[in-house]
C-alpha positions in Angstrom: -8.8 -15.4 -17.7 -8.5 -18.4 -15.4 -6.7 -18.0 -12.0 -5.3 -21.1 -10.5 -6.2 -21.5 -6.9 -4.8 -24.1 -4.5 -7.7 -25.5 -2.7 -7.7 -29.0 -1.3 -11.3 -30.3 -1.6 -10.4 -33.4 0.5 -9.3 -31.1 3.4 -12.4 -28.9 3.2 -13.6 -29.9 6.6 -10.0 -29.9 8.1 -9.5 -26.1 7.8 -8.6 -25.7 4.1 -11.0 -22.7 3.9 -9.2 -21.0 6.8 -5.8 -21.8 5.2 -6.9 -20.2 2.0 -8.0 -17.1 3.8 -4.7 -16.8 5.6 -2.9 -13.9 3.9 0.4 -15.5 4.7 -0.4 -18.7 2.8 1.2 -19.5 -0.5 -2.1 -20.2 -2.3 -3.6 -16.9 -1.1 -0.6 -14.9 -2.2 -0.5 -16.6 -5.7 -4.2 -15.8 -6.1 -3.7 -12.2 -5.0 -0.7 -11.7 -7.3 -2.5 -13.1 -10.3 -5.7 -11.1 -9.6 -3.6 -7.9 -9.1 -1.9 -8.5 -12.5 -5.3 -8.9 -14.1 -6.5 -5.6 -12.6 -3.4 -3.8 -13.9 -4.1 -5.0 -17.4 -7.9 -4.5 -17.5 -9.3 -1.0 -16.9 -12.9 -2.3 -16.7 -11.8 -4.8 -13.9 -10.0 -1.9 -12.2 -13.3 0.1 -12.2 -15.2 -2.9 -10.8 -12.7 -3.2 -8.0 -13.1 0.5 -7.3 -16.9 0.1 -7.4 -16.9 -2.8 -4.9 -14.6 -0.9 -2.6 -16.7 2.3 -2.7 -20.0 0.4 -2.4 -18.8 -1.5 0.6 -17.7 1.8 2.2 -21.1 3.4 1.4 -23.1 0.4 2.8 -20.8 0.0 5.8 -20.3 -3.7 5.1 -18.6 -6.1 2.7 -20.6 -7.0 -0.4 -22.3 -10.3 -0.9 -21.3 -12.4 -3.9 -24.5 -11.6 -5.7 -23.8 -7.8 -5.3 -20.5 -8.1 -7.3 -20.4 -6.9 -10.9 -20.6 -9.8 -13.4 -17.1 -9.0 -14.9 -15.6 -9.3 -11.4 -17.4 -12.6 -10.8 -15.9 -13.9 -14.0 -12.5 -13.0 -12.8 -13.1 -15.0 -9.6 -13.6 -18.5 -11.0 -13.7 -20.4 -7.7 -14.3 -24.1 -7.1 -18.0 -24.8 -6.7 -17.2 -27.0 -3.7 -15.9 -24.0 -1.8 -18.3 -22.8 0.9 -20.2 -19.6 -0.2 -19.0 -17.7 2.9 -15.4 -18.6 2.1 -15.9 -17.5 -1.5 -17.4 -14.2 -0.4 -14.7 -13.6 2.2 -11.9 -14.4 -0.3 -13.3 -12.1 -2.9 -13.8 -9.2 -0.5 -10.3 -9.6 1.0 -8.6 -9.7 -2.4 -10.6 -6.8 -3.8 -9.7 -4.7 -0.7 -6.0 -5.6 -0.9 -5.8 -4.9 -4.7 -7.6 -1.6 -4.2 -5.2 -0.6 -1.4 -2.2 -1.7 -3.4 -3.3 0.4 -6.4 -4.1 3.3 -4.1 -0.6 3.0 -2.5 1.0 2.9 -6.0 -1.0 6.0 -7.1 0.1 8.0 -4.1 3.7 6.8 -4.4 3.6 8.2 -8.0 2.6 11.6 -6.5 5.6 11.4 -4.1 7.8 10.7 -7.1 6.5 13.9 -8.8 7.0 15.8 -5.6 10.6 14.6 -5.2 11.4 15.6 -8.8 9.9 19.0 -8.3 11.2 19.8 -4.7 14.4 17.7 -4.7 13.5 15.8 -1.5 10.8 13.6 0.1 10.5 15.6 3.3 6.8 16.5 2.6 5.2 18.7 5.2 2.4 16.8 6.9 -0.3 19.3 5.7 0.8 19.2 2.1 -1.8 18.3 -0.5 -0.8 17.1 -4.0 -3.4 16.9 -6.7 -6.2 16.6 -4.1 -4.3 13.9 -2.2 -3.0 14.4 1.4 0.5 13.5 0.4 2.1 14.7 3.6 -0.2 12.7 5.7 0.3 9.6 3.6 4.1 9.9 4.0 3.7 10.3 7.7 1.5 7.2 7.9 4.2 5.1 6.1 6.6 5.8 9.0 4.8 4.0 11.8 4.4 0.6 10.1 8.1 0.9 9.0 9.1 1.6 12.7 7.0 -1.4 13.8 8.5 -3.6 11.0 5.1 -4.2 9.4 5.5 -2.1 6.2 6.1 -4.4 3.2 9.8 -4.8 2.4 9.2 -3.9 -1.3 7.5 -0.7 -0.2 10.3 0.1 2.2 12.8 -0.4 -0.6 10.9 1.8 -3.0 10.6 4.6 -0.5 14.3 4.2 0.5 15.3 4.5 -3.2 13.3 7.7 -3.4 15.1 9.1 -0.3 12.3 9.2 2.3 13.2 10.5 5.8 12.1 7.7 8.2 13.0 9.5 11.4 12.1 13.2 10.8 13.2 14.3 14.3 16.6 12.6 14.0 17.1 14.2 10.6 16.2 17.6 11.9 18.5 17.1 14.9 21.4 16.1 12.5 20.8 19.1 10.2 20.7 21.5 13.1 23.8 20.0 14.7 25.7 20.4 11.4 24.4 23.9 11.1 25.6 24.7 14.6 29.1 23.3 13.7 29.1 25.4 10.6 28.1 28.5 12.5 30.7 27.8 15.2 33.4 27.8 12.4 32.1 31.0 11.0 32.2 32.7 14.4 35.7 31.5 15.0 36.9 32.8 11.6 35.1 36.1 12.1 36.6 36.4 15.6 40.2 35.8 14.3 39.6 38.5 11.6 38.6 41.0 14.2 41.7 40.3 16.3 
């Protein structure tokens, strides 16, 4: 499959490479979206992404272009005029982002299962679901949400599921309502005694 990539050869020396590597640029996001769709449709490509991610982690560095599996290189049909270091950086960034997106989606699916079973998304921090630290993952979603850096689509998906963004405020509200309930019970019981 061929992925279109917006790369201005004439601007190569004027920062086109840096613009392409800018994750907020339109060309980069088109490329990332298209590659992510390819990975979703091709289990072999998904395995190659996983291999590159794990191999980079094992080696403690990003892989060089020649260390990539052939199938993955075929998916990255990049202009021959693009500098090799730009190609390598682009490939590594996209593979990492796609891996992280797939990982996020996989763990989100575990949260969906937890929600169906437990009836809520208030996962204890120490909870492990199918070998994944689901409680820790849910906790780690809260900080970027608070900072405004969590992707809007992810926030929306978690909101729809009913995640508690501010656990302390939620506990306070629950305890306050419990206190009001208990106050009413005590008043009713007091009136019955009198």
